C-alpha positions, 0 to 999 in steps of 0.5 A: 500500500505504501508503494502505491502512495509513493508511486502516485506522489512521484507521478504527480510531482513529475507531471507537475514539473514537466507540464504540457503546453497550453498554447497548442491546446494541450492539457495543462494538468495531467493528474487528478486525485479524487474522492469517489462515490460509485464509478469504479470503486463502488463505494466511497474510495480514492482514485487517481486519474492520469491523461495519456494524451488529450483524449485518453485518461487512465483511472485507478482506484482503491477502497481499503476497508477492514471488511473488504477491499476494492481495486479498480482500473478503467479508461476514459475517452474524452469526446467534447473538450472545451476549456473547463468542460469535457464529456467522456465515455468510460469502461471500468473493471472492479474487483471486490474481496470480502473477508467475512464470507470469502466472496469475490465480487467483480464488476464491469461498468460503462459510464457516459459523463461530464468532467469539469475542472476549475481554473484553480484545479478543483475537478468534478466528475459525474457519470451515468451508465450500466454495470454488470456485477457477478459474485463468486463465493467459496463453498462452506462445505469445504468441497472443491477448491474453487468458487461457486457463481452466486449471482450475476446481473446488470444494474443501472450505475452512477459515479461522482468524483470530487478532486484536485487536478495538478 
């Protein structure tokens, strides 16, 4: 976990030092650290976003709790780009490990949303879409060594993030 924090800090500092040019229409901020509800981390979590170029953004998130942990990875493609407002389409893959009853939840979600960044770095994301959830639970009888599929279904889905871009 400490390695993840150090990685985020190093990437954040390096992208802030080697910023992009604004005159050519390039982004002046490449990284965003956000508090997230929904979206990739399912519940309240922390996410780190990084722009690979003007349109493609990588999204990584975690939700570390005592009872379960969530790890997510996703991509956003920004369609309409103005000075402060962009629209995006995203795909996320999420893995949730629950420790009380050994259960693994996985989700694949797709959102259509808006990203707004103020001139001083405050950033907000809002997305709506659908998600496919599946749960796999270890048999209690001890028979077998794999996980049994418990449930799989599509659900409406939403995500909100508030963070700081640098």
